[in-house]
mmJSON file of the N, C-alpha and C atoms, coordinates in Angstrom:
{"data_MODEL":{"atom_site":{
"group_PDB":["ATOM","ATOM","ATOM","ATOM","ATOM","ATOM","ATOM","ATOM","ATOM","ATOM","ATOM","ATOM","ATOM","ATOM","ATOM","ATOM","ATOM","ATOM","ATOM","ATOM","ATOM","ATOM","ATOM","ATOM","ATOM","ATOM","ATOM","ATOM","ATOM","ATOM","ATOM","ATOM","ATOM","ATOM","ATOM","ATOM","ATOM","ATOM","ATOM","ATOM","ATOM","ATOM","ATOM","ATOM","ATOM","ATOM","ATOM","ATOM","ATOM","ATOM","ATOM","ATOM","ATOM","ATOM","ATOM","ATOM","ATOM","ATOM","ATOM","ATOM","ATOM","ATOM","ATOM","ATOM","ATOM","ATOM","ATOM","ATOM","ATOM","ATOM","ATOM","ATOM","ATOM","ATOM","ATOM","ATOM","ATOM","ATOM","ATOM","ATOM","ATOM","ATOM","ATOM","ATOM","ATOM","ATOM","ATOM","ATOM","ATOM","ATOM","ATOM","ATOM","ATOM","ATOM","ATOM","ATOM","ATOM","ATOM","ATOM","ATOM","ATOM","ATOM","ATOM","ATOM","ATOM","ATOM","ATOM","ATOM","ATOM","ATOM","ATOM","ATOM","ATOM","ATOM","ATOM","ATOM","ATOM","ATOM","ATOM","ATOM","ATOM","ATOM","ATOM","ATOM","ATOM","ATOM","ATOM","ATOM","ATOM","ATOM","ATOM","ATOM","ATOM","ATOM","ATOM","ATOM","ATOM","ATOM","ATOM","ATOM","ATOM","ATOM","ATOM","ATOM","ATOM","ATOM","ATOM","ATOM","ATOM","ATOM","ATOM","ATOM","ATOM","ATOM","ATOM","ATOM","ATOM","ATOM","ATOM","ATOM","ATOM","ATOM","ATOM","ATOM","ATOM","ATOM","ATOM","ATOM","ATOM","ATOM","ATOM","ATOM","ATOM","ATOM","ATOM","ATOM","ATOM","ATOM","ATOM","ATOM","ATOM","ATOM","ATOM","ATOM","ATOM","ATOM","ATOM","ATOM","ATOM","ATOM","ATOM","ATOM","ATOM","ATOM","ATOM","ATOM","ATOM","ATOM","ATOM","ATOM","ATOM","ATOM","ATOM","ATOM","ATOM","ATOM","ATOM","ATOM","ATOM","ATOM","ATOM","ATOM","ATOM","ATOM","ATOM","ATOM","ATOM","ATOM","ATOM"],
"id":[1,2,3,4,5,6,7,8,9,10,11,12,13,14,15,16,17,18,19,20,21,22,23,24,25,26,27,28,29,30,31,32,33,34,35,36,37,38,39,40,41,42,43,44,45,46,47,48,49,50,51,52,53,54,55,56,57,58,59,60,61,62,63,64,65,66,67,68,69,70,71,72,73,74,75,76,77,78,79,80,81,82,83,84,85,86,87,88,89,90,91,92,93,94,95,96,97,98,99,100,101,102,103,104,105,106,107,108,109,110,111,112,113,114,115,116,117,118,119,120,121,122,123,124,125,126,127,128,129,130,131,132,133,134,135,136,137,138,139,140,141,142,143,144,145,146,147,148,149,150,151,152,153,154,155,156,157,158,159,160,161,162,163,164,165,166,167,168,169,170,171,172,173,174,175,176,177,178,179,180,181,182,183,184,185,186,187,188,189,190,191,192,193,194,195,196,197,198,199,200,201,202,203,204,205,206,207,208,209,210,211,212,213,214,215,216,217,218,219],
"type_symbol":["N","C","C","N","C","C","N","C","C","N","C","C","N","C","C","N","C","C","N","C","C","N","C","C","N","C","C","N","C","C","N","C","C","N","C","C","N","C","C","N","C","C","N","C","C","N","C","C","N","C","C","N","C","C","N","C","C","N","C","C","N","C","C","N","C","C","N","C","C","N","C","C","N","C","C","N","C","C","N","C","C","N","C","C","N","C","C","N","C","C","N","C","C","N","C","C","N","C","C","N","C","C","N","C","C","N","C","C","N","C","C","N","C","C","N","C","C","N","C","C","N","C","C","N","C","C","N","C","C","N","C","C","N","C","C","N","C","C","N","C","C","N","C","C","N","C","C","N","C","C","N","C","C","N","C","C","N","C","C","N","C","C","N","C","C","N","C","C","N","C","C","N","C","C","N","C","C","N","C","C","N","C","C","N","C","C","N","C","C","N","C","C","N","C","C","N","C","C","N","C","C","N","C","C","N","C","C","N","C","C","N","C","C","N","C","C","N","C","C"],
"label_atom_id":["N","CA","C","N","CA","C","N","CA","C","N","CA","C","N","CA","C","N","CA","C","N","CA","C","N","CA","C","N","CA","C","N","CA","C","N","CA","C","N","CA","C","N","CA","C","N","CA","C","N","CA","C","N","CA","C","N","CA","C","N","CA","C","N","CA","C","N","CA","C","N","CA","C","N","CA","C","N","CA","C","N","CA","C","N","CA","C","N","CA","C","N","CA","C","N","CA","C","N","CA","C","N","CA","C","N","CA","C","N","CA","C","N","CA","C","N","CA","C","N","CA","C","N","CA","C","N","CA","C","N","CA","C","N","CA","C","N","CA","C","N","CA","C","N","CA","C","N","CA","C","N","CA","C","N","CA","C","N","CA","C","N","CA","C","N","CA","C","N","CA","C","N","CA","C","N","CA","C","N","CA","C","N","CA","C","N","CA","C","N","CA","C","N","CA","C","N","CA","C","N","CA","C","N","CA","C","N","CA","C","N","CA","C","N","CA","C","N","CA","C","N","CA","C","N","CA","C","N","CA","C","N","CA","C","N","CA","C","N","CA","C","N","CA","C","N","CA","C","N","CA","C","N","CA","C"],
"label_alt_id":[null,null,null,null,null,null,null,null,null,null,null,null,null,null,null,null,null,null,null,null,null,null,null,null,null,null,null,null,null,null,null,null,null,null,null,null,null,null,null,null,null,null,null,null,null,null,null,null,null,null,null,null,null,null,null,null,null,null,null,null,null,null,null,null,null,null,null,null,null,null,null,null,null,null,null,null,null,null,null,null,null,null,null,null,null,null,null,null,null,null,null,null,null,null,null,null,null,null,null,null,null,null,null,null,null,null,null,null,null,null,null,null,null,null,null,null,null,null,null,null,null,null,null,null,null,null,null,null,null,null,null,null,null,null,null,null,null,null,null,null,null,null,null,null,null,null,null,null,null,null,null,null,null,null,null,null,null,null,null,null,null,null,null,null,null,null,null,null,null,null,null,null,null,null,null,null,null,null,null,null,null,null,null,null,null,null,null,null,null,null,null,null,null,null,null,null,null,null,null,null,null,null,null,null,null,null,null,null,null,null,null,null,null,null,null,null,null,null,null],
"label_comp_id":["MET","MET","MET","TYR","TYR","TYR","GLN","GLN","GLN","PHE","PHE","PHE","PRO","PRO","PRO","SER","SER","SER","THR","THR","THR","ASN","ASN","ASN","GLY","GLY","GLY","ASN","ASN","ASN","GLN","GLN","GLN","ARG","ARG","ARG","GLY","GLY","GLY","TRP","TRP","TRP","THR","THR","THR","ALA","ALA","ALA","ALA","ALA","ALA","LEU","LEU","LEU","THR","THR","THR","ARG","ARG","ARG","THR","THR","THR","LYS","LYS","LYS","PHE","PHE","PHE","GLY","GLY","GLY","ALA","ALA","ALA","GLU","GLU","GLU","VAL","VAL","VAL","VAL","VAL","VAL","ASP","ASP","ASP","VAL","VAL","VAL","VAL","VAL","VAL","VAL","VAL","VAL","ARG","ARG","ARG","ALA","ALA","ALA","HIS","HIS","HIS","GLY","GLY","GLY","LEU","LEU","LEU","THR","THR","THR","THR","THR","THR","ARG","ARG","ARG","ASN","ASN","ASN","ASP","ASP","ASP","VAL","VAL","VAL","LYS","LYS","LYS","ALA","ALA","ALA","GLY","GLY","GLY","GLY","GLY","GLY","THR","THR","THR","LYS","LYS","LYS","ALA","ALA","ALA","GLN","GLN","GLN","LYS","LYS","LYS","GLY","GLY","GLY","TRP","TRP","TRP","VAL","VAL","VAL","GLY","GLY","GLY","LEU","LEU","LEU","THR","THR","THR","ALA","ALA","ALA","LEU","LEU","LEU","THR","THR","THR","ALA","ALA","ALA","ALA","ALA","ALA","ALA","ALA","ALA","ASP","ASP","ASP","SER","SER","SER","ASP","ASP","ASP","ASP","ASP","ASP","GLN","GLN","GLN","MET","MET","MET","GLU","GLU","GLU","LEU","LEU","LEU","GLU","GLU","GLU"],
"label_asym_id":["A","A","A","A","A","A","A","A","A","A","A","A","A","A","A","A","A","A","A","A","A","A","A","A","A","A","A","A","A","A","A","A","A","A","A","A","A","A","A","A","A","A","A","A","A","A","A","A","A","A","A","A","A","A","A","A","A","A","A","A","A","A","A","A","A","A","A","A","A","A","A","A","A","A","A","A","A","A","A","A","A","A","A","A","A","A","A","A","A","A","A","A","A","A","A","A","A","A","A","A","A","A","A","A","A","A","A","A","A","A","A","A","A","A","A","A","A","A","A","A","A","A","A","A","A","A","A","A","A","A","A","A","A","A","A","A","A","A","A","A","A","A","A","A","A","A","A","A","A","A","A","A","A","A","A","A","A","A","A","A","A","A","A","A","A","A","A","A","A","A","A","A","A","A","A","A","A","A","A","A","A","A","A","A","A","A","A","A","A","A","A","A","A","A","A","A","A","A","A","A","A","A","A","A","A","A","A","A","A","A","A","A","A","A","A","A","A","A","A"],
"label_entity_id":["1","1","1","1","1","1","1","1","1","1","1","1","1","1","1","1","1","1","1","1","1","1","1","1","1","1","1","1","1","1","1","1","1","1","1","1","1","1","1","1","1","1","1","1","1","1","1","1","1","1","1","1","1","1","1","1","1","1","1","1","1","1","1","1","1","1","1","1","1","1","1","1","1","1","1","1","1","1","1","1","1","1","1","1","1","1","1","1","1","1","1","1","1","1","1","1","1","1","1","1","1","1","1","1","1","1","1","1","1","1","1","1","1","1","1","1","1","1","1","1","1","1","1","1","1","1","1","1","1","1","1","1","1","1","1","1","1","1","1","1","1","1","1","1","1","1","1","1","1","1","1","1","1","1","1","1","1","1","1","1","1","1","1","1","1","1","1","1","1","1","1","1","1","1","1","1","1","1","1","1","1","1","1","1","1","1","1","1","1","1","1","1","1","1","1","1","1","1","1","1","1","1","1","1","1","1","1","1","1","1","1","1","1","1","1","1","1","1","1"],
"label_seq_id":[1,1,1,2,2,2,3,3,3,4,4,4,5,5,5,6,6,6,7,7,7,8,8,8,9,9,9,10,10,10,11,11,11,12,12,12,13,13,13,14,14,14,15,15,15,16,16,16,17,17,17,18,18,18,19,19,19,20,20,20,21,21,21,22,22,22,23,23,23,24,24,24,25,25,25,26,26,26,27,27,27,28,28,28,29,29,29,30,30,30,31,31,31,32,32,32,33,33,33,34,34,34,35,35,35,36,36,36,37,37,37,38,38,38,39,39,39,40,40,40,41,41,41,42,42,42,43,43,43,44,44,44,45,45,45,46,46,46,47,47,47,48,48,48,49,49,49,50,50,50,51,51,51,52,52,52,53,53,53,54,54,54,55,55,55,56,56,56,57,57,57,58,58,58,59,59,59,60,60,60,61,61,61,62,62,62,63,63,63,64,64,64,65,65,65,66,66,66,67,67,67,68,68,68,69,69,69,70,70,70,71,71,71,72,72,72,73,73,73],
"pdbx_PDB_ins_code":[null,null,null,null,null,null,null,null,null,null,null,null,null,null,null,null,null,null,null,null,null,null,null,null,null,null,null,null,null,null,null,null,null,null,null,null,null,null,null,null,null,null,null,null,null,null,null,null,null,null,null,null,null,null,null,null,null,null,null,null,null,null,null,null,null,null,null,null,null,null,null,null,null,null,null,null,null,null,null,null,null,null,null,null,null,null,null,null,null,null,null,null,null,null,null,null,null,null,null,null,null,null,null,null,null,null,null,null,null,null,null,null,null,null,null,null,null,null,null,null,null,null,null,null,null,null,null,null,null,null,null,null,null,null,null,null,null,null,null,null,null,null,null,null,null,null,null,null,null,null,null,null,null,null,null,null,null,null,null,null,null,null,null,null,null,null,null,null,null,null,null,null,null,null,null,null,null,null,null,null,null,null,null,null,null,null,null,null,null,null,null,null,null,null,null,null,null,null,null,null,null,null,null,null,null,null,null,null,null,null,null,null,null,null,null,null,null,null,null],
"Cartn_x":[11.424,11.612,11.217,10.758,10.593,11.678,11.373,12.595,11.933,12.732,12.356,12.75,11.969,11.795,13.155,14.093,15.118,14.814,15.533,15.461,15.695,15.879,16.279,14.911,13.909,12.302,12.454,11.227,10.857,9.871,9.168,8.439,7.283,6.727,5.61,6.145,7.295,7.668,7.88,7.652,7.616,9.466,9.759,10.8,10.596,11.689,11.569,12.208,11.316,11.655,13.031,12.992,14.538,14.926,16.317,16.811,16.535,16.444,16.284,17.482,18.34,19.529,19.091,18.548,18.448,16.904,16.209,14.725,14.91,15.879,16.126,16.772,17.571,18.367,17.26,16.758,15.474,14.531,13.996,12.899,13.25,14.533,14.83,14.552,15.349,15.107,13.641,12.785,10.949,10.576,10.846,10.372,10.448,11.91,12.317,11.931,11.499,11.115,9.784,8.962,7.241,6.733,7.748,7.118,8.015,9.305,10.317,10.416,10.759,11.294,12.41,13.547,14.54,14.824,15.556,15.429,16.118,15.684,16.32,16.927,17.956,18.267,18.29,17.172,16.472,15.278,14.578,13.2,12.767,12.2,11.979,10.629,10.68,9.547,9.563,8.668,8.598,9.177,10.46,11.319,12.091,13.135,14.025,15.19,15.851,16.675,16.082,17.213,16.506,17.153,16.331,16.447,16.248,16.557,16.159,15.159,14.396,13.115,12.518,11.378,10.66,10.005,9.687,8.84,7.516,6.025,5.312,4.801,5.4,5.284,4.287,2.985,2.212,2.092,2.271,2.132,0.48,-0.357,-1.691,-1.661,-2.732,-3.178,-4.198,-4.008,-4.995,-6.61,-7.5,-8.694,-9.475,-10.435,-11.141,-11.501,-12.465,-12.968,-12.146,-12.11,-11.259,-11.925,-13.189,-13.742,-13.344,-12.896,-12.55,-11.349,-10.606,-9.273,-8.931,-7.715,-7.573,-6.151,-6.268,-5.399,-4.397,-3.042,-2.253,-2.36,-2.091,-2.589,-1.022],
"Cartn_y":[-31.109,-29.879,-30.37,-29.351,-29.895,-30.312,-30.986,-31.22,-31.139,-30.323,-29.921,-31.089,-31.306,-32.593,-32.395,-33.511,-33.328,-32.755,-31.961,-31.551,-32.701,-33.922,-34.783,-35.38,-34.935,-35.785,-36.312,-36.763,-37.457,-38.537,-39.067,-40.196,-39.982,-38.667,-38.75,-38.367,-38.189,-38.246,-36.88,-35.765,-34.441,-33.99,-32.796,-32.28,-30.873,-30.313,-28.81,-27.929,-26.823,-25.995,-25.306,-24.798,-24.572,-24.81,-24.487,-25.14,-24.247,-24.904,-23.563,-22.492,-22.96,-21.689,-20.711,-21.226,-20.577,-19.643,-20.164,-19.651,-18.235,-18.415,-17.643,-16.438,-16.719,-15.596,-14.521,-15.494,-14.934,-14.133,-14.627,-14.139,-12.975,-12.717,-11.659,-10.087,-10.599,-9.462,-9.135,-10.146,-9.921,-9.062,-9.237,-8.645,-7.08,-7.019,-5.705,-4.745,-5.105,-4.499,-4.619,-5.635,-5.458,-4.88,-4.914,-4.071,-3.199,-3.052,-2.039,-2.603,-3.727,-4.17,-5.06,-4.736,-5.56,-6.422,-7.644,-8.596,-7.939,-8.123,-7.901,-8.87,-8.787,-9.82,-10.071,-9.392,-9.183,-9.538,-10.47,-10.858,-11.937,-11.839,-12.891,-13.756,-14.9,-15.782,-17.15,-17.175,-18.193,-18.403,-17.967,-18.197,-16.909,-16.819,-15.824,-15.396,-16.434,-16.328,-15.49,-14.45,-13.749,-14.465,-14.264,-14.677,-13.677,-14.113,-13.221,-13.087,-12.181,-11.952,-10.646,-10.498,-9.176,-9.038,-7.414,-7.095,-6.103,-6.556,-6.204,-6.478,-8.196,-8.919,-10.266,-10.457,-11.327,-12.417,-13.973,-14.612,-14.859,-14.834,-15.395,-16.704,-17.511,-18.847,-18.354,-18.999,-18.947,-19.143,-18.236,-18.182,-19.516,-20.223,-21.459,-21.342,-19.647,-19.418,-18.397,-18.809,-18.01,-16.413,-16.338,-14.906,-14.149,-14.914,-14.159,-13.811,-12.711,-12.613,-11.324,-11.224,-10.169,-9.489,-8.114,-7.353,-6.942,-6.726,-6.025,-4.709,-3.706,-2.18,-2.027],
"Cartn_z":[4.385,3.705,1.775,1.206,-0.136,-1.137,-1.486,-2.507,-4.014,-4.775,-6.08,-7.072,-7.958,-8.999,-9.56,-9.719,-10.853,-12.284,-13.151,-14.227,-15.134,-14.83,-15.815,-15.785,-15.008,-15.088,-13.837,-13.338,-12.261,-12.279,-10.909,-10.904,-12.111,-12.171,-13.265,-14.774,-14.835,-16.427,-16.975,-15.691,-16.218,-16.35,-17.143,-16.926,-17.085,-16.617,-15.949,-17.292,-17.378,-18.81,-18.468,-17.203,-16.809,-15.27,-15.229,-14.051,-13.071,-11.836,-10.761,-10.729,-11.1,-10.949,-12.059,-13.25,-14.604,-14.291,-13.557,-13.119,-12.445,-11.173,-10.121,-10.755,-11.78,-12.454,-13.11,-13.823,-14.891,-14.055,-13.124,-12.364,-11.491,-11.017,-10.558,-11.284,-12.511,-13.94,-14.183,-14.494,-14.757,-13.614,-12.095,-11.108,-11.388,-11.316,-11.574,-12.543,-13.841,-15.001,-14.771,-14.376,-14.146,-13.337,-11.957,-10.641,-9.976,-10.463,-9.862,-8.494,-8.233,-6.987,-7.262,-6.477,-6.309,-5.059,-5.21,-4.015,-2.642,-1.643,-0.557,0.485,1.206,1.773,3.488,3.587,5.253,5.062,4.51,4.443,5.381,6.207,7.287,7.059,6.81,6.473,7.302,8.032,8.86,10.316,10.093,11.287,11.56,11.834,12.554,11.587,10.707,9.922,8.327,8.166,7.129,5.74,4.632,3.34,2.448,1.017,-0.072,-0.609,-0.983,-1.382,-1.913,-2.183,-2.358,-1.372,-0.882,0.272,-0.819,-0.457,-1.494,-2.245,-2.896,-3.917,-3.339,-3.71,-3.582,-4.543,-4.49,-5.323,-5.581,-6.544,-6.758,-7.639,-7.293,-7.595,-8.722,-9.762,-11.168,-10.694,-11.032,-10.861,-11.351,-10.929,-11.5,-12.649,-12.473,-14.12,-14.581,-15.854,-16.753,-16.778,-16.65,-16.716,-15.678,-14.219,-13.359,-13.244,-13.619,-13.573,-12.74,-12.294,-11.57,-12.189,-11.905,-12.379,-11.254,-11.482,-10.737,-10.741,-9.863,-10.168,-10.066],
"occupancy":[1.0,1.0,1.0,1.0,1.0,1.0,1.0,1.0,1.0,1.0,1.0,1.0,1.0,1.0,1.0,1.0,1.0,1.0,1.0,1.0,1.0,1.0,1.0,1.0,1.0,1.0,1.0,1.0,1.0,1.0,1.0,1.0,1.0,1.0,1.0,1.0,1.0,1.0,1.0,1.0,1.0,1.0,1.0,1.0,1.0,1.0,1.0,1.0,1.0,1.0,1.0,1.0,1.0,1.0,1.0,1.0,1.0,1.0,1.0,1.0,1.0,1.0,1.0,1.0,1.0,1.0,1.0,1.0,1.0,1.0,1.0,1.0,1.0,1.0,1.0,1.0,1.0,1.0,1.0,1.0,1.0,1.0,1.0,1.0,1.0,1.0,1.0,1.0,1.0,1.0,1.0,1.0,1.0,1.0,1.0,1.0,1.0,1.0,1.0,1.0,1.0,1.0,1.0,1.0,1.0,1.0,1.0,1.0,1.0,1.0,1.0,1.0,1.0,1.0,1.0,1.0,1.0,1.0,1.0,1.0,1.0,1.0,1.0,1.0,1.0,1.0,1.0,1.0,1.0,1.0,1.0,1.0,1.0,1.0,1.0,1.0,1.0,1.0,1.0,1.0,1.0,1.0,1.0,1.0,1.0,1.0,1.0,1.0,1.0,1.0,1.0,1.0,1.0,1.0,1.0,1.0,1.0,1.0,1.0,1.0,1.0,1.0,1.0,1.0,1.0,1.0,1.0,1.0,1.0,1.0,1.0,1.0,1.0,1.0,1.0,1.0,1.0,1.0,1.0,1.0,1.0,1.0,1.0,1.0,1.0,1.0,1.0,1.0,1.0,1.0,1.0,1.0,1.0,1.0,1.0,1.0,1.0,1.0,1.0,1.0,1.0,1.0,1.0,1.0,1.0,1.0,1.0,1.0,1.0,1.0,1.0,1.0,1.0,1.0,1.0,1.0,1.0,1.0,1.0],
"B_iso_or_equiv":[0.0,0.0,0.0,0.0,0.0,0.0,0.0,0.0,0.0,0.0,0.0,0.0,0.0,0.0,0.0,0.0,0.0,0.0,0.0,0.0,0.0,0.0,0.0,0.0,0.0,0.0,0.0,0.0,0.0,0.0,0.0,0.0,0.0,0.0,0.0,0.0,0.0,0.0,0.0,0.0,0.0,0.0,0.0,0.0,0.0,0.0,0.0,0.0,0.0,0.0,0.0,0.0,0.0,0.0,0.0,0.0,0.0,0.0,0.0,0.0,0.0,0.0,0.0,0.0,0.0,0.0,0.0,0.0,0.0,0.0,0.0,0.0,0.0,0.0,0.0,0.0,0.0,0.0,0.0,0.0,0.0,0.0,0.0,0.0,0.0,0.0,0.0,0.0,0.0,0.0,0.0,0.0,0.0,0.0,0.0,0.0,0.0,0.0,0.0,0.0,0.0,0.0,0.0,0.0,0.0,0.0,0.0,0.0,0.0,0.0,0.0,0.0,0.0,0.0,0.0,0.0,0.0,0.0,0.0,0.0,0.0,0.0,0.0,0.0,0.0,0.0,0.0,0.0,0.0,0.0,0.0,0.0,0.0,0.0,0.0,0.0,0.0,0.0,0.0,0.0,0.0,0.0,0.0,0.0,0.0,0.0,0.0,0.0,0.0,0.0,0.0,0.0,0.0,0.0,0.0,0.0,0.0,0.0,0.0,0.0,0.0,0.0,0.0,0.0,0.0,0.0,0.0,0.0,0.0,0.0,0.0,0.0,0.0,0.0,0.0,0.0,0.0,0.0,0.0,0.0,0.0,0.0,0.0,0.0,0.0,0.0,0.0,0.0,0.0,0.0,0.0,0.0,0.0,0.0,0.0,0.0,0.0,0.0,0.0,0.0,0.0,0.0,0.0,0.0,0.0,0.0,0.0,0.0,0.0,0.0,0.0,0.0,0.0,0.0,0.0,0.0,0.0,0.0,0.0],
"pdbx_formal_charge":[null,null,null,null,null,null,null,null,null,null,null,null,null,null,null,null,null,null,null,null,null,null,null,null,null,null,null,null,null,null,null,null,null,null,null,null,null,null,null,null,null,null,null,null,null,null,null,null,null,null,null,null,null,null,null,null,null,null,null,null,null,null,null,null,null,null,null,null,null,null,null,null,null,null,null,null,null,null,null,null,null,null,null,null,null,null,null,null,null,null,null,null,null,null,null,null,null,null,null,null,null,null,null,null,null,null,null,null,null,null,null,null,null,null,null,null,null,null,null,null,null,null,null,null,null,null,null,null,null,null,null,null,null,null,null,null,null,null,null,null,null,null,null,null,null,null,null,null,null,null,null,null,null,null,null,null,null,null,null,null,null,null,null,null,null,null,null,null,null,null,null,null,null,null,null,null,null,null,null,null,null,null,null,null,null,null,null,null,null,null,null,null,null,null,null,null,null,null,null,null,null,null,null,null,null,null,null,null,null,null,null,null,null,null,null,null,null,null,null],
"auth_seq_id":[1,1,1,2,2,2,3,3,3,4,4,4,5,5,5,6,6,6,7,7,7,8,8,8,9,9,9,10,10,10,11,11,11,12,12,12,13,13,13,14,14,14,15,15,15,16,16,16,17,17,17,18,18,18,19,19,19,20,20,20,21,21,21,22,22,22,23,23,23,24,24,24,25,25,25,26,26,26,27,27,27,28,28,28,29,29,29,30,30,30,31,31,31,32,32,32,33,33,33,34,34,34,35,35,35,36,36,36,37,37,37,38,38,38,39,39,39,40,40,40,41,41,41,42,42,42,43,43,43,44,44,44,45,45,45,46,46,46,47,47,47,48,48,48,49,49,49,50,50,50,51,51,51,52,52,52,53,53,53,54,54,54,55,55,55,56,56,56,57,57,57,58,58,58,59,59,59,60,60,60,61,61,61,62,62,62,63,63,63,64,64,64,65,65,65,66,66,66,67,67,67,68,68,68,69,69,69,70,70,70,71,71,71,72,72,72,73,73,73],
"auth_comp_id":["MET","MET","MET","TYR","TYR","TYR","GLN","GLN","GLN","PHE","PHE","PHE","PRO","PRO","PRO","SER","SER","SER","THR","THR","THR","ASN","ASN","ASN","GLY","GLY","GLY","ASN","ASN","ASN","GLN","GLN","GLN","ARG","ARG","ARG","GLY","GLY","GLY","TRP","TRP","TRP","THR","THR","THR","ALA","ALA","ALA","ALA","ALA","ALA","LEU","LEU","LEU","THR","THR","THR","ARG","ARG","ARG","THR","THR","THR","LYS","LYS","LYS","PHE","PHE","PHE","GLY","GLY","GLY","ALA","ALA","ALA","GLU","GLU","GLU","VAL","VAL","VAL","VAL","VAL","VAL","ASP","ASP","ASP","VAL","VAL","VAL","VAL","VAL","VAL","VAL","VAL","VAL","ARG","ARG","ARG","ALA","ALA","ALA","HIS","HIS","HIS","GLY","GLY","GLY","LEU","LEU","LEU","THR","THR","THR","THR","THR","THR","ARG","ARG","ARG","ASN","ASN","ASN","ASP","ASP","ASP","VAL","VAL","VAL","LYS","LYS","LYS","ALA","ALA","ALA","GLY","GLY","GLY","GLY","GLY","GLY","THR","THR","THR","LYS","LYS","LYS","ALA","ALA","ALA","GLN","GLN","GLN","LYS","LYS","LYS","GLY","GLY","GLY","TRP","TRP","TRP","VAL","VAL","VAL","GLY","GLY","GLY","LEU","LEU","LEU","THR","THR","THR","ALA","ALA","ALA","LEU","LEU","LEU","THR","THR","THR","ALA","ALA","ALA","ALA","ALA","ALA","ALA","ALA","ALA","ASP","ASP","ASP","SER","SER","SER","ASP","ASP","ASP","ASP","ASP","ASP","GLN","GLN","GLN","MET","MET","MET","GLU","GLU","GLU","LEU","LEU","LEU","GLU","GLU","GLU"],
"auth_asym_id":["A","A","A","A","A","A","A","A","A","A","A","A","A","A","A","A","A","A","A","A","A","A","A","A","A","A","A","A","A","A","A","A","A","A","A","A","A","A","A","A","A","A","A","A","A","A","A","A","A","A","A","A","A","A","A","A","A","A","A","A","A","A","A","A","A","A","A","A","A","A","A","A","A","A","A","A","A","A","A","A","A","A","A","A","A","A","A","A","A","A","A","A","A","A","A","A","A","A","A","A","A","A","A","A","A","A","A","A","A","A","A","A","A","A","A","A","A","A","A","A","A","A","A","A","A","A","A","A","A","A","A","A","A","A","A","A","A","A","A","A","A","A","A","A","A","A","A","A","A","A","A","A","A","A","A","A","A","A","A","A","A","A","A","A","A","A","A","A","A","A","A","A","A","A","A","A","A","A","A","A","A","A","A","A","A","A","A","A","A","A","A","A","A","A","A","A","A","A","A","A","A","A","A","A","A","A","A","A","A","A","A","A","A","A","A","A","A","A","A"],
"auth_atom_id":["N","CA","C","N","CA","C","N","CA","C","N","CA","C","N","CA","C","N","CA","C","N","CA","C","N","CA","C","N","CA","C","N","CA","C","N","CA","C","N","CA","C","N","CA","C","N","CA","C","N","CA","C","N","CA","C","N","CA","C","N","CA","C","N","CA","C","N","CA","C","N","CA","C","N","CA","C","N","CA","C","N","CA","C","N","CA","C","N","CA","C","N","CA","C","N","CA","C","N","CA","C","N","CA","C","N","CA","C","N","CA","C","N","CA","C","N","CA","C","N","CA","C","N","CA","C","N","CA","C","N","CA","C","N","CA","C","N","CA","C","N","CA","C","N","CA","C","N","CA","C","N","CA","C","N","CA","C","N","CA","C","N","CA","C","N","CA","C","N","CA","C","N","CA","C","N","CA","C","N","CA","C","N","CA","C","N","CA","C","N","CA","C","N","CA","C","N","CA","C","N","CA","C","N","CA","C","N","CA","C","N","CA","C","N","CA","C","N","CA","C","N","CA","C","N","CA","C","N","CA","C","N","CA","C","N","CA","C","N","CA","C","N","CA","C","N","CA","C","N","CA","C","N","CA","C"],
"pdbx_PDB_model_num":[1,1,1,1,1,1,1,1,1,1,1,1,1,1,1,1,1,1,1,1,1,1,1,1,1,1,1,1,1,1,1,1,1,1,1,1,1,1,1,1,1,1,1,1,1,1,1,1,1,1,1,1,1,1,1,1,1,1,1,1,1,1,1,1,1,1,1,1,1,1,1,1,1,1,1,1,1,1,1,1,1,1,1,1,1,1,1,1,1,1,1,1,1,1,1,1,1,1,1,1,1,1,1,1,1,1,1,1,1,1,1,1,1,1,1,1,1,1,1,1,1,1,1,1,1,1,1,1,1,1,1,1,1,1,1,1,1,1,1,1,1,1,1,1,1,1,1,1,1,1,1,1,1,1,1,1,1,1,1,1,1,1,1,1,1,1,1,1,1,1,1,1,1,1,1,1,1,1,1,1,1,1,1,1,1,1,1,1,1,1,1,1,1,1,1,1,1,1,1,1,1,1,1,1,1,1,1,1,1,1,1,1,1,1,1,1,1,1,1]
}}}
């Protein structure tokens, strides 16, 4: 299981700008305002146990070339 780095820093000396709890609370509001999607409690991911998430929202990685950008419709 993935371990999130401590907000106090980690072995690389990085610190988090937001705590995991604070990020979770803020991202829900941003997704509602930007995409009109509210969280659901019945999202299946990898197993049979349902979890909270969004249906129809896909995370994109940054393009290697800054001129090659994608726009969300």
